[in-house]
All heavy atoms as a GROMACS GRO file, in nm:
protein
  558
    1MET      N    1   5.046   1.885   7.445
    1MET     CA    2   5.143   1.788   7.435
    1MET      C    3   5.105   1.660   7.529
    1MET      O    4   5.062   1.699   7.640
    1MET     CB    5   5.269   1.841   7.468
    1MET     CG    6   5.396   1.748   7.461
    1MET     SD    7   5.559   1.813   7.504
    1MET     CE    8   5.565   1.964   7.425
    2CYS      N    9   5.124   1.546   7.475
    2CYS     CA   10   5.070   1.432   7.553
    2CYS      C   11   5.191   1.348   7.585
    2CYS      O   12   5.277   1.334   7.514
    2CYS     CB   13   4.971   1.359   7.465
    2CYS     SG   14   4.902   1.220   7.560
    3ILE      N   15   5.201   1.293   7.710
    3ILE     CA   16   5.310   1.200   7.750
    3ILE      C   17   5.256   1.063   7.752
    3ILE      O   18   5.158   1.032   7.815
    3ILE     CB   19   5.355   1.247   7.880
    3ILE    CG1   20   5.413   1.382   7.890
    3ILE    CG2   21   5.470   1.145   7.936
    3ILE    CD1   22   5.445   1.439   8.025
    4CYS      N   23   5.327   0.978   7.691
    4CYS     CA   24   5.295   0.833   7.680
    4CYS      C   25   5.325   0.766   7.804
    4CYS      O   26   5.437   0.778   7.857
    4CYS     CB   27   5.366   0.772   7.564
    4CYS     SG   28   5.331   0.591   7.557
    5ILE      N   29   5.239   0.689   7.863
    5ILE     CA   30   5.251   0.629   7.985
    5ILE      C   31   5.335   0.493   7.958
    5ILE      O   32   5.412   0.458   8.058
    5ILE     CB   33   5.119   0.588   8.067
    5ILE    CG1   34   5.041   0.713   8.102
    5ILE    CG2   35   5.145   0.502   8.180
    5ILE    CD1   36   5.113   0.805   8.203
    6LYS      N   37   5.333   0.440   7.850
    6LYS     CA   38   5.397   0.319   7.823
    6LYS      C   39   5.545   0.330   7.820
    6LYS      O   40   5.622   0.260   7.878
    6LYS     CB   41   5.345   0.256   7.687
    6LYS     CG   42   5.211   0.201   7.701
    6LYS     CD   43   5.171   0.139   7.567
    6LYS     CE   44   5.030   0.102   7.566
    6LYS     NZ   45   4.982   0.047   7.438
    7CYS      N   46   5.593   0.426   7.740
    7CYS     CA   47   5.731   0.442   7.721
    7CYS      C   48   5.799   0.582   7.773
    7CYS      O   49   5.914   0.586   7.770
    7CYS     CB   50   5.769   0.422   7.577
    7CYS     SG   51   5.707   0.538   7.471
    8GLY      N   52   5.705   0.676   7.808
    8GLY     CA   53   5.761   0.785   7.872
    8GLY      C   54   5.794   0.901   7.761
    8GLY      O   55   5.861   1.005   7.791
    9CYS      N   56   5.766   0.878   7.631
    9CYS     CA   57   5.797   0.983   7.530
    9CYS      C   58   5.687   1.084   7.514
    9CYS      O   59   5.576   1.062   7.583
    9CYS     CB   60   5.822   0.911   7.410
    9CYS     SG   61   5.683   0.837   7.319
   10PHE      N   62   5.716   1.189   7.440
   10PHE     CA   63   5.601   1.283   7.418
   10PHE      C   64   5.517   1.260   7.304
   10PHE      O   65   5.403   1.312   7.292
   10PHE     CB   66   5.674   1.423   7.410
   10PHE     CG   67   5.729   1.464   7.545
   10PHE    CD1   68   5.868   1.467   7.566
   10PHE    CD2   69   5.648   1.515   7.645
   10PHE    CE1   70   5.914   1.510   7.681
   10PHE    CE2   71   5.697   1.554   7.758
   10PHE     CZ   72   5.829   1.548   7.788
   11SER      N   73   5.558   1.189   7.205
   11SER     CA   74   5.478   1.155   7.090
   11SER      C   75   5.498   1.007   7.066
   11SER      O   76   5.587   0.971   6.992
   11SER     CB   77   5.511   1.241   6.975
   11SER     OG   78   5.648   1.226   6.933
   12CYS      N   79   5.417   0.922   7.112
   12CYS     CA   80   5.451   0.778   7.108
   12CYS      C   81   5.414   0.715   6.972
   12CYS      O   82   5.305   0.728   6.921
   12CYS     CB   83   5.362   0.705   7.207
   12CYS     SG   84   5.405   0.535   7.225
   13LYS      N   85   5.518   0.664   6.918
   13LYS     CA   86   5.506   0.588   6.793
   13LYS      C   87   5.520   0.431   6.825
   13LYS      O   88   5.504   0.350   6.739
   13LYS     CB   89   5.610   0.624   6.700
   13LYS     CG   90   5.616   0.762   6.672
   13LYS     CD   91   5.500   0.812   6.576
   13LYS     CE   92   5.517   0.953   6.525
   13LYS     NZ   93   5.444   1.051   6.580
   14ASN      N   94   5.551   0.404   6.952
   14ASN     CA   95   5.568   0.268   7.002
   14ASN      C   96   5.449   0.210   7.044
   14ASN      O   97   5.391   0.236   7.151
   14ASN     CB   98   5.672   0.269   7.118
   14ASN     CG   99   5.705   0.129   7.162
   14ASN    OD1  100   5.670   0.025   7.108
   14ASN    ND2  101   5.780   0.121   7.276
   15THR      N  102   5.382   0.124   6.959
   15THR     CA  103   5.251   0.066   6.989
   15THR      C  104   5.273  -0.080   7.047
   15THR      O  105   5.176  -0.140   7.077
   15THR     CB  106   5.166   0.054   6.857
   15THR    OG1  107   5.238  -0.019   6.761
   15THR    CG2  108   5.135   0.200   6.814
   16SER      N  109   5.389  -0.126   7.057
   16SER     CA  110   5.420  -0.260   7.106
   16SER      C  111   5.397  -0.266   7.257
   16SER      O  112   5.386  -0.377   7.314
   16SER     CB  113   5.547  -0.311   7.066
   16SER     OG  114   5.652  -0.236   7.124
   17GLY      N  115   5.406  -0.155   7.328
   17GLY     CA  116   5.397  -0.145   7.477
   17GLY      C  117   5.525  -0.177   7.543
   17GLY      O  118   5.543  -0.181   7.660
   18GLU      N  119   5.639  -0.182   7.464
   18GLU     CA  120   5.773  -0.205   7.531
   18GLU      C  121   5.828  -0.072   7.574
   18GLU      O  122   5.789   0.041   7.511
   18GLU     CB  123   5.865  -0.264   7.433
   18GLU     CG  124   5.820  -0.418   7.392
   18GLU     CD  125   5.909  -0.462   7.289
   18GLU    OE1  126   6.018  -0.403   7.262
   18GLU    OE2  127   5.881  -0.581   7.232
   19ARG      N  128   5.916  -0.072   7.665
   19ARG     CA  129   5.979   0.054   7.710
   19ARG      C  130   6.084   0.086   7.610
   19ARG      O  131   6.144   0.007   7.543
   19ARG     CB  132   6.044   0.024   7.845
   19ARG     CG  133   5.940   0.013   7.951
   19ARG     CD  134   5.994  -0.012   8.092
   19ARG     NE  135   5.894  -0.026   8.184
   19ARG     CZ  136   5.911  -0.015   8.310
   19ARG    NH1  137   6.016   0.037   8.364
   19ARG    NH2  138   5.811  -0.025   8.389
   20ASP      N  139   6.113   0.213   7.608
   20ASP     CA  140   6.216   0.272   7.512
   20ASP      C  141   6.360   0.234   7.555
   20ASP      O  142   6.372   0.177   7.668
   20ASP     CB  143   6.190   0.415   7.490
   20ASP     CG  144   6.214   0.497   7.610
   20ASP    OD1  145   6.228   0.445   7.717
   20ASP    OD2  146   6.217   0.618   7.596
   21GLU      N  147   6.452   0.275   7.484
   21GLU     CA  148   6.598   0.242   7.519
   21GLU      C  149   6.643   0.309   7.641
   21GLU      O  150   6.752   0.274   7.687
   21GLU     CB  151   6.685   0.275   7.388
   21GLU     CG  152   6.685   0.420   7.348
   21GLU     CD  153   6.576   0.451   7.252
   21GLU    OE1  154   6.499   0.367   7.213
   21GLU    OE2  155   6.575   0.571   7.223
   22LYS      N  156   6.584   0.420   7.682
   22LYS     CA  157   6.625   0.492   7.805
   22LYS      C  158   6.596   0.403   7.928
   22LYS      O  159   6.643   0.420   8.029
   22LYS     CB  160   6.549   0.623   7.829
   22LYS     CG  161   6.585   0.727   7.722
   22LYS     CD  162   6.517   0.855   7.751
   22LYS     CE  163   6.364   0.849   7.730
   22LYS     NZ  164   6.298   0.978   7.740
   23GLY      N  165   6.509   0.303   7.910
   23GLY     CA  166   6.468   0.216   8.018
   23GLY      C  167   6.376   0.263   8.123
   23GLY      O  168   6.353   0.200   8.223
   24GLY      N  169   6.321   0.386   8.112
   24GLY     CA  170   6.238   0.443   8.210
   24GLY      C  171   6.112   0.484   8.177
   24GLY      O  172   6.084   0.588   8.129
   25ALA      N  173   6.012   0.398   8.190
   25ALA     CA  174   5.866   0.434   8.155
   25ALA      C  175   5.805   0.473   8.292
   25ALA      O  176   5.815   0.400   8.394
   25ALA     CB  177   5.790   0.340   8.095
   26ALA      N  178   5.733   0.588   8.311
   26ALA     CA  179   5.666   0.629   8.435
   26ALA      C  180   5.530   0.568   8.426
   26ALA      O  181   5.453   0.590   8.339
   26ALA     CB  182   5.667   0.775   8.440
   27ASP      N  183   5.502   0.480   8.522
   27ASP     CA  184   5.373   0.415   8.540
   27ASP      C  185   5.294   0.486   8.638
   27ASP      O  186   5.347   0.581   8.710
   27ASP     CB  187   5.369   0.273   8.542
   27ASP     CG  188   5.447   0.221   8.676
   27ASP    OD1  189   5.505   0.315   8.741
   27ASP    OD2  190   5.448   0.107   8.692
   28CYS      N  191   5.160   0.457   8.662
   28CYS     CA  192   5.079   0.523   8.757
   28CYS      C  193   5.130   0.503   8.896
   28CYS      O  194   5.119   0.598   8.980
   28CYS     CB  195   4.938   0.471   8.749
   28CYS     SG  196   4.861   0.522   8.597
   29VAL      N  197   5.201   0.390   8.924
   29VAL     CA  198   5.242   0.378   9.067
   29VAL      C  199   5.360   0.475   9.092
   29VAL      O  200   5.369   0.532   9.204
   29VAL     CB  201   5.295   0.231   9.080
   29VAL    CG1  202   5.362   0.202   9.221
   29VAL    CG2  203   5.175   0.123   9.065
   30ASP      N  204   5.454   0.491   8.999
   30ASP     CA  205   5.565   0.588   9.015
   30ASP      C  206   5.513   0.726   9.035
   30ASP      O  207   5.557   0.794   9.129
   30ASP     CB  208   5.649   0.587   8.890
   30ASP     CG  209   5.729   0.460   8.884
   30ASP    OD1  210   5.752   0.386   8.985
   30ASP    OD2  211   5.778   0.425   8.767
   31ILE      N  212   5.404   0.769   8.965
   31ILE     CA  213   5.360   0.909   8.973
   31ILE      C  214   5.278   0.923   9.108
   31ILE      O  215   5.303   1.023   9.174
   31ILE     CB  216   5.266   0.938   8.848
   31ILE    CG1  217   5.351   0.950   8.736
   31ILE    CG2  218   5.195   1.070   8.874
   31ILE    CD1  219   5.274   0.960   8.602
   32MET      N  220   5.195   0.815   9.148
   32MET     CA  221   5.126   0.837   9.271
   32MET      C  222   5.227   0.830   9.392
   32MET      O  223   5.213   0.910   9.478
   32MET     CB  224   5.030   0.719   9.292
   32MET     CG  225   4.920   0.724   9.203
   32MET     SD  226   4.819   0.882   9.206
   32MET     CE  227   4.758   0.867   9.375
   33LEU      N  228   5.331   0.751   9.381
   33LEU     CA  229   5.442   0.757   9.496
   33LEU      C  230   5.506   0.892   9.505
   33LEU      O  231   5.538   0.933   9.603
   33LEU     CB  232   5.534   0.636   9.469
   33LEU     CG  233   5.636   0.612   9.590
   33LEU    CD1  234   5.552   0.567   9.702
   33LEU    CD2  235   5.722   0.499   9.543
   34ALA      N  236   5.531   0.949   9.373
   34ALA     CA  237   5.593   1.078   9.370
   34ALA      C  238   5.504   1.195   9.439
   34ALA      O  239   5.559   1.287   9.488
   34ALA     CB  240   5.625   1.115   9.231
   35ILE      N  241   5.372   1.182   9.427
   35ILE     CA  242   5.281   1.276   9.482
   35ILE      C  243   5.272   1.259   9.622
   35ILE      O  244   5.275   1.348   9.708
   35ILE     CB  245   5.157   1.270   9.399
   35ILE    CG1  246   5.166   1.316   9.268
   35ILE    CG2  247   5.044   1.355   9.485
   35ILE    CD1  248   5.048   1.296   9.172
   36LEU      N  249   5.254   1.126   9.678
   36LEU     CA  250   5.233   1.102   9.814
   36LEU      C  251   5.347   1.100   9.895
   36LEU      O  252   5.353   1.147  10.015
   36LEU     CB  253   5.152   0.967   9.828
   36LEU     CG  254   5.016   0.970   9.756
   36LEU    CD1  255   4.967   0.827   9.771
   36LEU    CD2  256   4.925   1.074   9.824
   37LEU      N  257   5.461   1.046   9.855
   37LEU     CA  258   5.581   1.039   9.925
   37LEU      C  259   5.705   1.074   9.830
   37LEU      O  260   5.763   0.976   9.779
   37LEU     CB  261   5.600   0.896   9.985
   37LEU     CG  262   5.706   0.884  10.093
   37LEU    CD1  263   5.677   0.980  10.214
   37LEU    CD2  264   5.694   0.742  10.146
   38PRO      N  265   5.731   1.196   9.806
   38PRO     CA  266   5.819   1.230   9.690
   38PRO      C  267   5.954   1.164   9.700
   38PRO      O  268   5.996   1.126   9.598
   38PRO     CB  269   5.826   1.385   9.706
   38PRO     CG  270   5.699   1.428   9.777
   38PRO     CD  271   5.669   1.307   9.866
   39PRO      N  272   6.032   1.177   9.809
   39PRO     CA  273   6.168   1.119   9.801
   39PRO      C  274   6.165   0.967   9.770
   39PRO      O  275   6.256   0.919   9.710
   39PRO     CB  276   6.220   1.129   9.940
   39PRO     CG  277   6.137   1.257  10.000
   39PRO     CD  278   6.016   1.244   9.936
   40ALA      N  279   6.058   0.891   9.816
   40ALA     CA  280   6.051   0.760   9.779
   40ALA      C  281   6.036   0.728   9.639
   40ALA      O  282   6.080   0.631   9.577
   40ALA     CB  283   5.939   0.686   9.868
   41GLY      N  284   5.943   0.816   9.569
   41GLY     CA  285   5.938   0.806   9.430
   41GLY      C  286   6.052   0.815   9.350
   41GLY      O  287   6.089   0.743   9.253
   42ILE      N  288   6.140   0.912   9.401
   42ILE     CA  289   6.273   0.935   9.308
   42ILE      C  290   6.364   0.830   9.347
   42ILE      O  291   6.433   0.783   9.257
   42ILE     CB  292   6.322   1.080   9.356
   42ILE    CG1  293   6.228   1.186   9.296
   42ILE    CG2  294   6.471   1.095   9.300
   42ILE    CD1  295   6.292   1.328   9.317
   43TYR      N  296   6.370   0.776   9.475
   43TYR     CA  297   6.455   0.677   9.507
   43TYR      C  298   6.430   0.554   9.429
   43TYR      O  299   6.517   0.467   9.387
   43TYR     CB  300   6.456   0.648   9.657
   43TYR     CG  301   6.562   0.548   9.710
   43TYR    CD1  302   6.694   0.586   9.720
   43TYR    CD2  303   6.519   0.423   9.730
   43TYR    CE1  304   6.781   0.504   9.766
   43TYR    CE2  305   6.610   0.326   9.769
   43TYR     CZ  306   6.750   0.365   9.781
   43TYR     OH  307   6.838   0.270   9.818
   44LYS      N  308   6.294   0.528   9.415
   44LYS     CA  309   6.250   0.396   9.339
   44LYS      C  310   6.304   0.412   9.194
   44LYS      O  311   6.348   0.315   9.136
   44LYS     CB  312   6.098   0.382   9.347
   44LYS     CG  313   6.054   0.265   9.274
   44LYS     CD  314   5.894   0.262   9.274
   44LYS     CE  315   5.844   0.145   9.210
   44LYS     NZ  316   5.842   0.162   9.067
   45LYS      N  317   6.299   0.532   9.137
   45LYS     CA  318   6.331   0.546   8.997
   45LYS      C  319   6.478   0.553   8.970
   45LYS      O  320   6.528   0.504   8.878
   45LYS     CB  321   6.256   0.669   8.940
   45LYS     CG  322   6.244   0.681   8.799
   45LYS     CD  323   6.147   0.574   8.752
   45LYS     CE  324   6.116   0.604   8.610
   45LYS     NZ  325   6.031   0.494   8.548
   46GLU      N  326   6.556   0.649   9.062
   46GLU     CA  327   6.700   0.667   9.029
   46GLU      C  328   6.789   0.620   9.131
   46GLU      O  329   6.908   0.621   9.091
   46GLU     CB  330   6.707   0.827   9.018
   46GLU     CG  331   6.624   0.889   8.911
   46GLU     CD  332   6.652   1.035   8.902
   46GLU    OE1  333   6.745   1.081   8.968
   46GLU    OE2  334   6.581   1.097   8.824
   47GLY      N  335   6.746   0.596   9.252
   47GLY     CA  336   6.835   0.565   9.354
   47GLY      C  337   6.891   0.677   9.435
   47GLY      O  338   6.821   0.784   9.424
   48CYS      N  339   7.000   0.665   9.506
   48CYS     CA  340   7.036   0.778   9.593
   48CYS      C  341   7.133   0.867   9.510
   48CYS      O  342   7.254   0.862   9.520
   48CYS     CB  343   7.113   0.714   9.711
   48CYS     SG  344   7.140   0.826   9.836
   49THR      N  345   7.069   0.963   9.447
   49THR     CA  346   7.141   1.049   9.365
   49THR      C  347   7.122   1.195   9.421
   49THR      O  348   7.066   1.220   9.516
   49THR     CB  349   7.098   1.050   9.223
   49THR    OG1  350   6.949   1.089   9.223
   49THR    CG2  351   7.101   0.911   9.153
   50GLY      N  352   7.187   1.288   9.347
   50GLY     CA  353   7.169   1.429   9.388
   50GLY      C  354   7.030   1.474   9.391
   50GLY      O  355   6.979   1.563   9.462
   51ARG      N  356   6.947   1.424   9.275
   51ARG     CA  357   6.813   1.464   9.268
   51ARG      C  358   6.727   1.415   9.396
   51ARG      O  359   6.639   1.482   9.452
   51ARG     CB  360   6.747   1.404   9.144
   51ARG     CG  361   6.793   1.474   9.015
   51ARG     CD  362   6.701   1.402   8.902
   51ARG     NE  363   6.735   1.471   8.780
   51ARG     CZ  364   6.687   1.444   8.661
   51ARG    NH1  365   6.602   1.335   8.663
   51ARG    NH2  366   6.709   1.513   8.562
   52PHE      N  367   6.770   1.308   9.451
   52PHE     CA  368   6.696   1.242   9.556
   52PHE      C  369   6.724   1.342   9.679
   52PHE      O  370   6.624   1.372   9.762
   52PHE     CB  371   6.753   1.103   9.599
   52PHE     CG  372   6.708   1.052   9.725
   52PHE    CD1  373   6.582   1.013   9.750
   52PHE    CD2  374   6.797   1.051   9.843
   52PHE    CE1  375   6.547   0.965   9.877
   52PHE    CE2  376   6.770   1.009   9.955
   52PHE     CZ  377   6.637   0.958   9.980
   53TRP      N  378   6.844   1.378   9.703
   53TRP     CA  379   6.873   1.466   9.821
   53TRP      C  380   6.818   1.608   9.802
   53TRP      O  381   6.774   1.668   9.901
   53TRP     CB  382   7.028   1.466   9.842
   53TRP     CG  383   7.079   1.342   9.891
   53TRP    CD1  384   7.148   1.246   9.821
   53TRP    CD2  385   7.050   1.273  10.022
   53TRP    NE1  386   7.173   1.138   9.907
   53TRP    CE2  387   7.112   1.155  10.025
   53TRP    CE3  388   6.975   1.310  10.131
   53TRP    CZ2  389   7.105   1.072  10.133
   53TRP    CZ3  390   6.965   1.224  10.238
   53TRP    CH2  391   7.026   1.110  10.240
   54ALA      N  392   6.818   1.654   9.687
   54ALA     CA  393   6.745   1.779   9.649
   54ALA      C  394   6.595   1.766   9.685
   54ALA      O  395   6.539   1.856   9.746
   54ALA     CB  396   6.762   1.821   9.505
   55ASN      N  397   6.534   1.663   9.653
   55ASN     CA  398   6.396   1.639   9.688
   55ASN      C  399   6.370   1.621   9.832
   55ASN      O  400   6.266   1.665   9.882
   55ASN     CB  401   6.349   1.516   9.604
   55ASN     CG  402   6.189   1.513   9.608
   55ASN    OD1  403   6.141   1.443   9.709
   55ASN    ND2  404   6.132   1.576   9.516
   56VAL      N  405   6.463   1.565   9.902
   56VAL     CA  406   6.446   1.553  10.044
   56VAL      C  407   6.439   1.692  10.113
   56VAL      O  408   6.352   1.726  10.196
   56VAL     CB  409   6.561   1.464  10.117
   56VAL    CG1  410   6.566   1.474  10.262
   56VAL    CG2  411   6.548   1.323  10.072
   57VAL      N  412   6.520   1.780  10.062
   57VAL     CA  413   6.523   1.917  10.120
   57VAL      C  414   6.407   1.986  10.076
   57VAL      O  415   6.343   2.058  10.167
   57VAL     CB  416   6.648   2.002  10.072
   57VAL    CG1  417   6.644   2.141  10.104
   57VAL    CG2  418   6.777   1.940  10.124
   58LEU      N  419   6.351   1.975   9.953
   58LEU     CA  420   6.230   2.035   9.918
   58LEU      C  421   6.112   1.977   9.988
   58LEU      O  422   6.020   2.057  10.018
   58LEU     CB  423   6.208   2.020   9.763
   58LEU     CG  424   6.305   2.105   9.662
   58LEU    CD1  425   6.285   2.066   9.523
   58LEU    CD2  426   6.267   2.252   9.684
   59THR      N  427   6.118   1.853  10.023
   59THR     CA  428   5.997   1.795  10.096
   59THR      C  429   5.997   1.844  10.236
   59THR      O  430   5.889   1.866  10.292
   59THR     CB  431   6.006   1.643  10.086
   59THR    OG1  432   6.003   1.606   9.953
   59THR    CG2  433   5.889   1.575  10.160
   60ILE      N  434   6.111   1.866  10.296
   60ILE     CA  435   6.119   1.922  10.431
   60ILE      C  436   6.063   2.067  10.435
   60ILE      O  437   5.996   2.104  10.526
   60ILE     CB  438   6.258   1.916  10.486
   60ILE    CG1  439   6.305   1.767  10.516
   60ILE    CG2  440   6.283   2.009  10.614
   60ILE    CD1  441   6.460   1.752  10.543
   61LEU      N  442   6.098   2.141  10.322
   61LEU     CA  443   6.036   2.281  10.320
   61LEU      C  444   5.885   2.260  10.294
   61LEU      O  445   5.818   2.375  10.323
   61LEU     CB  446   6.113   2.350  10.206
   61LEU     CG  447   6.255   2.377  10.217
   61LEU    CD1  448   6.317   2.442  10.097
   61LEU    CD2  449   6.282   2.463  10.351
   62GLY      N  450   5.825   2.172  10.230
   62GLY     CA  451   5.692   2.166  10.218
   62GLY      C  452   5.660   2.041  10.108
   62GLY      O  453   5.740   2.014  10.023
   63ILE      N  454   5.546   1.981  10.133
   63ILE     CA  455   5.519   1.866  10.051
   63ILE      C  456   5.482   1.915   9.908
   63ILE      O  457   5.513   1.837   9.812
   63ILE     CB  458   5.397   1.797  10.103
   63ILE    CG1  459   5.370   1.654  10.051
   63ILE    CG2  460   5.258   1.863  10.102
   63ILE    CD1  461   5.480   1.552  10.077
   64ALA      N  462   5.428   2.033   9.876
   64ALA     CA  463   5.401   2.070   9.746
   64ALA      C  464   5.534   2.082   9.660
   64ALA      O  465   5.542   2.032   9.546
   64ALA     CB  466   5.322   2.195   9.745
   65PRO      N  467   5.637   2.151   9.707
   65PRO     CA  468   5.757   2.167   9.630
   65PRO      C  469   5.820   2.026   9.602
   65PRO      O  470   5.873   1.999   9.491
   65PRO     CB  471   5.846   2.260   9.702
   65PRO     CG  472   5.758   2.325   9.802
   65PRO     CD  473   5.647   2.241   9.825
   66GLY      N  474   5.818   1.945   9.704
   66GLY     CA  475   5.879   1.813   9.684
   66GLY      C  476   5.800   1.721   9.588
   66GLY      O  477   5.860   1.656   9.505
   67SER      N  478   5.665   1.738   9.587
   67SER     CA  479   5.586   1.659   9.497
   67SER      C  480   5.598   1.701   9.353
   67SER      O  481   5.613   1.624   9.267
   67SER     CB  482   5.441   1.666   9.533
   67SER     OG  483   5.417   1.602   9.656
   68ILE      N  484   5.600   1.833   9.335
   68ILE     CA  485   5.625   1.883   9.197
   68ILE      C  486   5.753   1.848   9.146
   68ILE      O  487   5.774   1.807   9.030
   68ILE     CB  488   5.606   2.045   9.205
   68ILE    CG1  489   5.459   2.076   9.237
   68ILE    CG2  490   5.648   2.100   9.070
   68ILE    CD1  491   5.443   2.225   9.261
   69HIS      N  492   5.861   1.860   9.221
   69HIS     CA  493   5.990   1.825   9.178
   69HIS      C  494   6.008   1.669   9.147
   69HIS      O  495   6.062   1.634   9.051
   69HIS     CB  496   6.089   1.857   9.288
   69HIS     CG  497   6.235   1.821   9.262
   69HIS    ND1  498   6.287   1.712   9.312
   69HIS    CD2  499   6.325   1.874   9.176
   69HIS    CE1  500   6.419   1.698   9.263
   69HIS    NE2  501   6.443   1.789   9.184
   70ALA      N  502   5.947   1.587   9.230
   70ALA     CA  503   5.950   1.445   9.203
   70ALA      C  504   5.877   1.400   9.078
   70ALA      O  505   5.923   1.321   9.000
   70ALA     CB  506   5.882   1.371   9.327
   71VAL      N  507   5.755   1.466   9.050
   71VAL     CA  508   5.684   1.426   8.931
   71VAL      C  509   5.760   1.475   8.807
   71VAL      O  510   5.777   1.406   8.714
   71VAL     CB  511   5.541   1.500   8.936
   71VAL    CG1  512   5.476   1.483   8.797
   71VAL    CG2  513   5.459   1.424   9.041
   72ILE      N  514   5.823   1.595   8.818
   72ILE     CA  515   5.905   1.642   8.698
   72ILE      C  516   6.020   1.549   8.682
   72ILE      O  517   6.054   1.515   8.563
   72ILE     CB  518   5.944   1.790   8.724
   72ILE    CG1  519   5.827   1.880   8.713
   72ILE    CG2  520   6.052   1.821   8.625
   72ILE    CD1  521   5.844   2.023   8.754
   73CYS      N  522   6.092   1.517   8.780
   73CYS     CA  523   6.209   1.426   8.772
   73CYS      C  524   6.169   1.286   8.712
   73CYS      O  525   6.235   1.235   8.621
   73CYS     CB  526   6.274   1.408   8.911
   73CYS     SG  527   6.367   1.548   8.960
   74ILE      N  528   6.057   1.232   8.760
   74ILE     CA  529   6.020   1.099   8.705
   74ILE      C  530   5.965   1.116   8.573
   74ILE      O  531   6.003   1.022   8.480
   74ILE     CB  532   5.907   1.038   8.799
   74ILE    CG1  533   5.971   1.004   8.929
   74ILE    CG2  534   5.831   0.922   8.740
   74ILE    CD1  535   5.869   0.955   9.041
   75LEU      N  536   5.893   1.206   8.527
   75LEU     CA  537   5.859   1.220   8.389
   75LEU      C  538   5.948   1.257   8.294
   75LEU      O  539   5.955   1.222   8.175
   75LEU     CB  540   5.740   1.320   8.374
   75LEU     CG  541   5.600   1.289   8.442
   75LEU    CD1  542   5.494   1.389   8.431
   75LEU    CD2  543   5.552   1.151   8.382
   76CYS      N  544   6.053   1.336   8.330
   76CYS     CA  545   6.156   1.377   8.244
   76CYS      C  546   6.286   1.295   8.243
   76CYS      O  547   6.381   1.331   8.175
   76CYS     CB  548   6.202   1.517   8.276
   76CYS     SG  549   6.074   1.642   8.250
   77LYS      N  550   6.284   1.182   8.314
   77LYS     CA  551   6.399   1.099   8.313
   77LYS      C  552   6.413   1.018   8.183
   77LYS      O  553   6.320   0.971   8.134
   77LYS     CB  554   6.404   1.002   8.430
   77LYS     CG  555   6.530   0.916   8.426
   77LYS     CD  556   6.544   0.849   8.554
   77LYS     CE  557   6.675   0.773   8.561
   77LYS     NZ  558   6.746   0.708   8.558
   0.00000   0.00000   0.00000
């Protein structure tokens, strides 16, 4: 299964390069920020939500759980 970087879908039929109606395409900057500084990546994408605070707790417990959670949240939004 492949994830489209342009629009964030799993099977891209959108060849125009525009974002889909969900409004959230994960680009390389979002993913790198989620790996290097997980709470900042989620905050940039969603703002101060419950997912953000859950990621802060996971990042305090370890960088790996926080990074995994952030990447999943950014790709599945």
